[in-house]
Backbone bond lengths (Angstrom), bond angles and torsions (degrees), N, CA, C in turn:
res aa  C-N    CA-C-N  psi(-1)  N-CA   C-N-CA  omega(-1)  CA-C   N-CA-C  phi
1 M - - - 1.352 - - 1.575 113.30 -
2 A 1.256 121.74 124.14 1.434 122.74 -172.79 1.601 102.38 -70.75
3 E 1.360 108.09 145.53 1.438 118.71 175.59 1.497 112.56 -87.41
4 H 1.250 117.15 140.68 1.495 120.10 178.58 1.594 104.04 -80.73
5 T 1.269 115.45 131.30 1.538 119.68 177.79 1.578 104.23 -109.61
6 E 1.211 115.94 148.98 1.476 128.18 -179.95 1.497 105.23 -61.05
7 I 1.347 123.90 132.21 1.409 129.41 163.20 1.498 114.30 -73.31
8 S 1.335 111.14 138.83 1.359 118.48 176.66 1.570 112.10 -69.81
9 N 1.366 114.50 163.28 1.529 113.37 175.94 1.438 116.74 -64.06
10 E 1.406 110.20 -39.52 1.505 113.48 176.45 1.495 120.21 -61.39
11 A 1.390 109.87 -45.69 1.485 118.37 171.09 1.445 114.15 -56.83
12 F 1.371 115.06 -45.81 1.518 116.50 178.63 1.541 112.58 -62.95
13 R 1.340 115.66 -43.00 1.600 116.93 172.43 1.534 110.04 -55.93
14 A 1.325 118.08 -44.02 1.461 116.47 -176.75 1.416 116.41 -66.00
15 L 1.505 115.34 -35.30 1.433 126.52 -178.06 1.654 105.59 -66.82
16 T 1.347 117.75 -48.29 1.427 119.22 -179.03 1.561 108.21 -65.53
17 E 1.343 118.43 -42.47 1.461 117.31 -175.93 1.640 106.24 -63.05
18 R 1.283 120.58 -47.57 1.349 128.74 179.52 1.525 112.79 -47.56
19 S 1.534 115.27 -33.90 1.341 118.12 177.85 1.465 112.04 -90.10
20 G 1.369 122.55 6.55 1.336 120.74 168.27 1.641 106.72 98.83
21 M 1.327 118.05 7.95 1.503 117.87 -179.31 1.565 107.69 -97.09
22 K 1.353 116.06 132.21 1.543 118.95 172.37 1.407 110.12 -116.38
23 L 1.465 109.07 94.21 1.473 122.24 -166.84 1.549 110.59 -99.17
24 S 1.226 120.72 144.26 1.358 126.53 170.31 1.529 111.73 -68.29
25 A 1.234 122.48 167.75 1.400 129.57 173.87 1.523 110.97 -60.54
26 E 1.345 115.86 -41.64 1.413 118.36 179.24 1.470 113.11 -72.87
27 E 1.344 116.94 -36.20 1.547 120.79 174.60 1.548 109.47 -65.57
28 L 1.337 122.24 -40.50 1.343 122.28 -179.11 1.567 108.58 -66.61
29 E 1.334 116.36 -36.68 1.522 116.19 -179.07 1.486 113.69 -68.93
30 A 1.405 115.94 -32.28 1.432 125.04 173.41 1.484 117.18 -66.04
31 L 1.441 111.56 -38.74 1.454 120.96 -172.42 1.581 111.48 -79.57
32 K 1.333 112.92 -37.57 1.416 119.76 -171.08 1.471 115.37 -57.23
33 P 1.260 127.24 -41.55 1.403 130.37 179.93 1.577 107.69 -63.09
34 M 1.220 119.48 -33.52 1.508 122.51 178.49 1.460 112.44 -75.10
35 Y 1.329 114.37 -37.29 1.482 120.85 175.56 1.667 108.62 -63.04
36 E 1.380 112.11 -45.03 1.408 115.79 -178.38 1.606 111.42 -63.00
37 H 1.297 113.25 -40.30 1.418 118.53 -175.44 1.528 107.32 -64.46
38 F 1.390 122.15 -44.29 1.483 121.04 -179.47 1.604 112.96 -74.38
39 A 1.325 110.04 -28.78 1.414 110.28 -174.88 1.556 107.60 -72.56
40 R 1.355 118.08 -33.55 1.591 117.35 168.36 1.440 115.16 -57.52
41 Q 1.376 116.18 -40.72 1.476 118.94 -178.93 1.545 108.77 -66.59
42 I 1.284 119.40 -45.13 1.513 113.22 -175.90 1.628 118.47 -84.23
43 A 1.325 109.56 -3.31 1.455 109.03 179.27 1.445 118.98 -52.73
44 P 1.389 119.35 -41.61 1.595 119.61 172.93 1.506 112.58 -50.85
45 I 1.317 118.91 -36.02 1.440 119.13 -171.93 1.575 109.19 -70.91
46 H 1.258 116.57 -23.14 1.444 119.38 173.51 1.458 115.50 -78.64
47 D 1.320 115.14 -12.30 1.389 120.57 176.44 1.499 116.85 -89.65
48 L 1.377 120.43 -7.18 1.397 128.08 176.89 1.503 111.70 -64.45
49 E 1.207 119.06 133.76 1.409 129.42 170.51 1.495 111.09 -105.09
50 L 1.311 116.15 98.49 1.351 123.48 178.41 1.509 120.93 -99.74
51 D 1.321 117.92 131.82 1.445 114.14 176.61 1.548 114.26 -92.89
52 A 1.300 117.84 174.40 1.520 112.22 -178.78 1.510 117.30 -58.45
53 E 1.326 119.36 -27.03 1.442 118.33 178.68 1.427 113.39 -74.80
54 D 1.371 120.44 -16.21 1.405 127.99 -176.14 1.656 103.39 -80.98
55 L 1.132 114.55 -25.09 1.519 119.41 179.99 1.415 114.89 -90.31
56 A 1.364 123.31 -11.27 1.458 121.68 -176.06 1.518 111.51 -77.12
57 V 1.299 109.69 153.94 1.599 114.58 177.39 1.501 104.22 -121.11
58 V 1.331 117.06 138.91 1.553 123.65 176.50 1.482 107.95 -119.74
59 F 1.486 111.78 128.29 1.486 118.53 170.53 1.380 104.61 -107.78
60 Q 1.364 116.91 125.94 1.396 124.79 164.63 1.501 115.83 -115.43
61 P 1.229 124.32 99.25 1.484 129.64 -176.75 1.483 108.96 -60.93
62 E 1.189 118.64 149.50 1.586 126.17 177.09 1.581 101.99 -61.09
63 Q 1.377 110.66 140.88 1.312 119.76 172.76 1.537 118.66 -103.79
């Protein structure tokens, strides 16, 4: 499992700007811990190796 590494302030600012947010230094400072918290929680999802059949959805209507 890949470990989550903390994002640098510069990279976090670039990430927020790319998403269209123009945040002040105080707003970035307040948001970054929340980003880190959730990034650690979803890190295992990025490690999944799914094949094409894992991505398929099947609908079977009631008969």
